[in-house]
C-alpha positions in Angstrom: 0.0 0.0 0.0 1.4 3.4 -1.0 2.0 5.9 1.7 1.8 9.7 1.8 5.1 11.0 3.0 5.0 13.7 5.7 8.3 15.4 5.2 9.9 17.3 2.3 12.1 15.5 -0.1 14.2 17.7 -2.5 13.6 17.0 -6.1 17.3 16.7 -6.8 17.5 13.7 -4.4 14.5 12.0 -6.0 16.0 12.4 -9.4 19.3 10.8 -8.2 17.3 7.7 -7.3 15.8 7.6 -10.8 12.3 8.7 -9.7 10.5 10.9 -12.2 9.3 14.1 -10.4 7.4 17.1 -11.6 5.7 20.1 -10.1 3.1 22.5 -11.5 5.0 25.4 -10.2 8.2 25.0 -8.2 8.2 28.5 -6.7 4.7 28.6 -5.4 3.4 25.0 -5.2 4.3 22.5 -2.5 2.5 19.6 -4.1 5.0 17.2 -5.5 3.9 14.3 -7.7 6.3 11.4 -7.8 6.1 8.4 -10.2 7.9 5.1 -10.2 6.7 1.5 -10.2 4.2 2.4 -7.6 2.8 5.9 -7.9 3.4 7.9 -4.7 1.7 11.2 -4.2 3.5 13.5 -1.8 1.4 16.4 -0.6 2.3 19.0 2.1 -0.5 21.2 3.6 -0.8 23.0 6.8 -2.7 25.8 8.5 -0.6 28.9 7.8 -1.7 31.3 10.5 -4.1 31.9 13.4 -5.1 29.7 16.3 -4.4 26.5 14.4 -1.1 27.7 12.9 1.2 24.9 11.9 -1.3 22.1 12.2 -1.0 19.5 9.4 -4.0 18.9 7.1 -4.9 15.6 5.4 -5.0 15.7 1.7 -7.7 14.2 -0.5 -6.6 10.8 -1.8 -5.9 10.5 -5.5 -5.2 13.0 -8.2 -8.7 14.5 -8.8 -8.3 17.4 -6.3 -5.9 20.3 -6.7 -5.2 21.8 -3.3 -4.4 25.4 -2.8 -0.7 25.5 -1.9 0.5 27.0 1.4 2.3 29.8 -0.4 -0.8 30.8 -2.4 -3.0 30.3 0.6 -0.9 32.7 2.6 -1.1 35.3 -0.2 -4.9 34.8 -0.5 -5.5 35.6 3.2 -3.1 38.5 3.2 -5.4 39.9 0.5 -8.8 39.2 2.0 -8.0 39.3 5.7 -5.6 38.5 7.0 -7.7 38.0 10.1 -11.5 38.2 10.7 -13.7 39.4 13.5 -16.2 36.7 13.3 -18.6 36.1 10.3 -20.0 33.3 8.2 -18.0 31.8 5.3 -18.8 29.5 2.4 -16.2 27.1 0.9 -18.0 26.0 -2.2 -15.3 23.6 -3.5 -14.1 22.3 -0.2 -11.5 19.7 -1.3 -9.6 19.0 1.9 -11.2 21.9 3.7 -7.9 23.8 3.7 -9.3 27.3 2.8 -12.3 27.1 5.1 -10.2 25.8 8.0 -7.7 28.6 7.4 -10.6 31.1 7.6 -11.7 29.5 10.9 -8.2 29.6 12.3 -8.1 33.4 11.4 -11.3 34.3 13.2 -14.3 33.3 11.0 -17.1 32.0 13.3 -18.6 29.4 11.0 -17.9 27.8 7.6 -20.3 25.8 5.3 -18.3 23.4 3.3 -19.6 21.9 0.0 -18.0 19.4 -2.4 -19.5 16.9 -4.8 -16.6 14.4 -4.3 -17.1 11.7 -1.7 -13.4 11.4 -0.9 -13.2 15.2 -0.4 -16.2 15.2 2.0 -14.6 12.4 4.0 -11.3 14.3 4.1 -13.0 17.5 5.3 -14.7 15.6 8.1 -11.4 14.0 9.1 -9.6 17.4 9.3 -12.5 19.0 11.1 -12.6 16.2 13.7 -8.8 16.4 14.2 -9.1 20.1 15.0 -12.3 19.8 17.1 -14.2 22.2 14.9 -17.4 20.3 14.6 -19.5 23.0 16.2 -18.2 25.6 13.8 -19.0 23.9 10.5 -21.7 22.4 8.2 -20.5 19.9 5.6 -22.6 18.9 2.5 -21.9 16.7 -0.5 -23.5 18.5 -3.4 -22.9 20.1 -6.8 -21.9 23.8 -6.5 -24.8 25.2 -8.4 -27.4 23.0 -6.5 -25.8 24.0 -3.2 -26.3 27.7 -4.1 -29.9 26.9 -4.9 -30.4 25.3 -1.5 -28.6 28.2 0.3 -30.9 30.7 -1.4 -33.9 29.0 0.3 -32.3 29.4 3.7 -32.0 33.2 3.0 -28.4 33.2 4.3 -25.8 35.9 3.5 -22.1 35.1 3.7 -19.3 37.5 4.8 -16.7 35.4 2.8 -17.2 33.1 -0.2 -14.3 31.0 -1.3 -14.4 29.6 -4.9 -11.6 27.3 -5.8 -13.1 25.0 -8.5 -11.2 22.6 -10.8 -9.4 24.7 -13.4 -10.9 22.8 -16.4 -14.5 23.0 -15.1 -14.5 26.3 -13.3 -17.9 27.8 -14.3 -16.9 30.8 -12.1 -18.9 33.4 -14.1 -22.1 31.5 -13.8 -21.6 30.8 -10.1 -20.8 34.4 -9.2 -23.9 35.5 -11.1 -25.9 33.1 -9.1 -24.4 34.4 -5.9 -25.5 37.9 -7.0 -29.0 36.9 -8.1 -29.6 34.9 -4.9 -28.2 37.7 -2.6 -25.9 35.3 -0.9 -23.2 37.9 -0.1 -23.5 40.3 2.9 -23.2 44.0 2.3 -19.5 44.2 3.3 -18.7 40.6 2.2 -16.2 39.5 -0.5 -15.7 36.6 -2.9 -12.3 35.0 -3.5 -12.0 33.2 -6.8 -9.0 31.1 -7.6 -8.4 30.2 -11.2 -5.8 29.5 -13.9 -4.1 32.3 -15.7 -5.9 31.1 -18.9 -9.2 32.2 -17.4 -10.1 35.8 -17.9 -12.9 36.9 -15.6 -14.8 40.1 -16.4 -14.2 43.1 -14.1 -18.0 43.3 -13.4 -20.1 40.3 -12.6 -23.7 40.7 -11.6 -23.8 43.3 -8.8 -20.1 42.7 -8.0 -16.9 44.3 -9.3 -13.4 43.0 -9.1 -11.4 45.0 -6.6 -8.2 43.0 -6.6 -6.3 40.5 -8.8 -3.0 38.9 -8.2 -0.9 36.4 -10.2 1.1 33.5 -8.6 2.7 31.5 -11.3 -0.1 29.6 -13.0 -2.6 30.6 -10.4 -4.7 33.8 -10.3 -6.6 35.2 -7.4 -9.6 37.5 -8.2 -11.5 39.3 -5.4 -15.0 40.6 -5.9 -17.2 42.9 -3.8 -20.4 44.8 -4.3 -19.9 47.6 -6.8 -19.8 51.0 -5.1 -22.7 53.1 -6.4 -21.9 56.6 -7.6 -23.9 58.9 -5.4 -22.6 62.0 -7.0 -25.1 64.5 -8.5 -25.4 68.0 -9.9 
């Protein structure tokens, strides 16, 4: 049975042993995929800051999930936080739960996690249980669009919405329009969308406008808030 290593192994050492290694982005990504006779996936994730700083996170088994790396995650929260005075967050593509747990560590009161993948849901539950955060979360297995439909019926508004979908099936424009139409963002809330550099999101989406965009290698972070209305007059 293959194991997930818990310590860093320099690429140069792996190559010396004849193991093929590659990374999406060496500078920013800490997910290293190693291939030999038995494929081994080495993933490193931790809580970057806050009350849970340094705690290790379990990764979703297999290759279907692309976790946000520690370097990018730290940059994301420097943009949108870095810390919070309470509030409600939605992690719509939960994966391992890394982003939502980071938000909890930095002061968010409660996070609703959604993911359609069964392995991801199981990993989120394991990480939540390991950190004793059960009272601060709701976890649902659902498609992103259907989850938004269900949340609309609850008449809930989020202070922070985290969107980190698979790059090849992002549907970010449609989802942000739904969030706008369903009034799921609080007045002072913000949306963080992580996507590949090949994706060009409009500056304005629904009632939101992009207030920040940063590039990290192959990854782009776009932040949306409610557009400020021009109250000027004659």
